[in-house]
N, C-alpha and C positions, 0 to 999 in steps of 0.2 A: 259312887263315882270318884275317881282319884282327883285330888286338887289340881294336878297339872293337866288333866284332860279338859282343857279350858274351852276348846272349840265346840264341845257338845253340851256344856253344862246347862244351857238355857233352852235346849230344844223343846222340852215339854212345858215351858213356862212363857211362851212367846206372847200369848194374849194377855196374861197378867202383867208381863213386862211392859207391854204397850200401854195398858190402862193405868198402871199404878206406880211406875218408877218415876223419880223426879227428872225433869228436864234440866236444861242449862241456861243460865241467865244471858239475855242478849247483850249485856254489858261486855261479854267476852269479845264480841265483834268490835265494840268501841275500843277496848283495850288493844287489840291487835292492829286496829287502824292507827291508833295513836303511837304505839310503841314499835310496831313491826312493819309499817307501811303496807298493811293490807288494803287493797282496793277491790272493787267489784270485778276487775280483770284478773285478779290473782286466782291461780289454779290450786286446788286443795285436794290432798289425799287424806281422807278421814279413815283411819285404820281401826279395824274392829268396829265398824260403824253401826252394827246391830240393826235396830229398827229405825234409826235415823234421828235420834233426839238432837245430837250435836249437828249432824249433817244439815238439818233443816234450817238452822239459823244462818248458815253460810249460803245456802241456796236462796234464802229470802234476801240476802245481801247482794245477790246477782252473781255469785261465784260459780264457776264450773267445779263440781265436786265429784271425785271418784270415791264412792263408798266401798271400801275393801272389807269384806266380811266372809269368814270361812264357814259359818254355820248356815246351812241351806234354809232352815226354817226362819231364822232371824233375817237373812238376806231377802227372802221372798216377802216377808212382812215389810221390810224397808222399801222394796220395789213397789208394793201396793200403796203404802202410805205416802210415798214421795213421787208417785207417778205423774203428778201434775207439773212437776218441774222438768223442763226440757234440758236444763243444765246439770242434771243428775246422771251419773254413770255408775251402774252397779257392777262390782267386780268380785269374782270368786277368787279370793286370795288371802294370804296371811300377812302378819307383820313382818315375818322373816322372808316371805316370797310374795310380793304384792302383784307381780306380773306386769307392773307399770314400766314404762320406758325410763331409761336413765335420764336424769336432769329434765324431768317433765313437769314437776310441780313446784309451786312457790312456797307452799306450807304443807307440813305433815302434822296432823292432829290425831290424838287418841284420847277418848273420854271413857273413864271407868274401865280401862282395859290393859294399860301398860304393865300392870303387875302380873299379867298372864304371859307376857312375851318372853322369849329367849332374848335377853337384853342385848347381848353382844351381836347376835345375828340380826335382830331388829334394827339396832343402831346402824350397822353396816348397810342394811337395805334402805334406811331412811336417807343416809348420806348419798347413796347411789341415785335415788329418784329425785332428790332435791336439786333445784337449780342452784348455781353459785349464789351465795348470800341468801339462800332460802332459810325458812324458820321452822322450828318444831315447837308444838305446844302440847303438853301432857296435862290432862284435866281429871280431877276426881271430885265427886260429891262425897264428902266425909260427914257421916251422920254424927251429930254431937251427942254427948252423954253427960252434959253438965246440968241437967235438971232431973227432978225426981221421976217423972214419967219416962224420960229418955234413958235413965239408968235402969229402970225396971224392964224396958224393952230390950236393952242390951243384955241383961241377965237372962231373959227368956231365950235369946239366941244362944247364949253360952250353955244353957241347960239342955235345950232341945235340938239345937242345930246339928246336922249330920257331920259337918266338917267346918263349922264356923271358926273354931279356934285356929285351924290350919289356914283357912282363907284369910283371916284377919292378920295372921303372921306374915303371909305372903305380901299383903298390902302394906304392912308396916315396913317390911324389909325393902320394898320398892321405894317407899318414901325416903328412906335413909340413903338409897342409892342414886338419888337424883343428881347429886354432885358428880359421881363417877360417870353417869350416863352422858352428861353434857361436856365433861372435861375433854380437851383442855379449854374449851370455851366456857364462858360464864353464863349464868341464866338469872332470870328474875322471877319473882313470885307475886301473884295477886290473889287476894281472897275476897269472894263475894258471899253474902248471906243468902241462903235459899231456904224455903220452907214448903211443907205440904200439910194441909188440914184434911182430916179423914173422919167420917163416921165409922161405926164398927166394921161394916162391910168393906169399906175402902181400906181400913187398916189391915184386915185379914188378907185382902188382895195384895197389898203392899208386902206383907210378910211372905206370902206364898210366891211372890215374884222373884224371891232371892234363891239363888242356886244352892245355898247351904241349908235350906229348911226342908224337913221331911214332907213327903207327899202322901196322899191317901194310901193306906195299906202298911205304912211304916208304923211301928209301935209307938213312936214319939208323936205321931200326928194328932191323935185325940187329946192327950194331955197338954200338948202345946196350944191347941186352940182353946181349951178350957182356961189355961193360964192367960192367954191373950184376952179373953173376955173379962177375966178378973181384973187385969191391968186396965183395960179400957173403962170398965165401970168405976174403978177407983179414981181415975185421973181425968175423965172426960169433963168438959165444960160446955154446957148447952149442946150435948150430943156430939162433941168433936174433940179430937186430940191433935196435937201438932208435932210433926217431926221437923227438926231444924238441922240444916246442913251448912258446912263451910265448903263452898265450891272453890277448890284450889287450882290455880292455873300456873304451871311452870313453863316458861317460854324462853327460848334462846336459839342460837345458831349452832349447827353441828359441823365439826371439821373431821375429815378423814384422819385416822390414826396410823 
């Protein structure tokens, strides 16, 4: 599948995504309350909301949240998992065409997704749907590679991933472009530490939840899992390994250009 075919990349991985992907720290809500005047009355458009990892922390804060998700399998999973919240509205839309009304939301958020957007079109759409003085927050969980196990896991992805190098390049390019996305406004950055502990089965599930890993039937699938087992056995402590992340939050206000 092409790197840019972003809306369908996770269709066959929804259950693994739900079970094994990292969530987002609740401190994000505290940050936006402190810095951006987030209140329970604020209306949020969570773009590419997926199965609702980020959406949930705002719903728990009492916010009305429009979860805008183009992938039907991911959107249906989000509807199932967030069905208890009456303040959740599921929307079939994209970052570039949300279908939301103009000046209808106080915040636009996007977690682990903005690197897939057509940035110019998405930015114009965000400006359109934001109320005056509204805020935008772009969030990523960046997996760290500064320890022996983490470097070995990264090398496995580079060796066996179907298009990991290209996806990693897209993500890096987006991080570099944050300045131009918010310009002429300024933005701020906050980093939170996040971690996941896994036994072997959990680590395998986490690996297979990624859109750039081969699936059964691909020639790289068996050797990838053999190498994953070797890595786990080499670095596990009491039957567990830990993935560490930096959760990066870029937040600011957007002006029409």
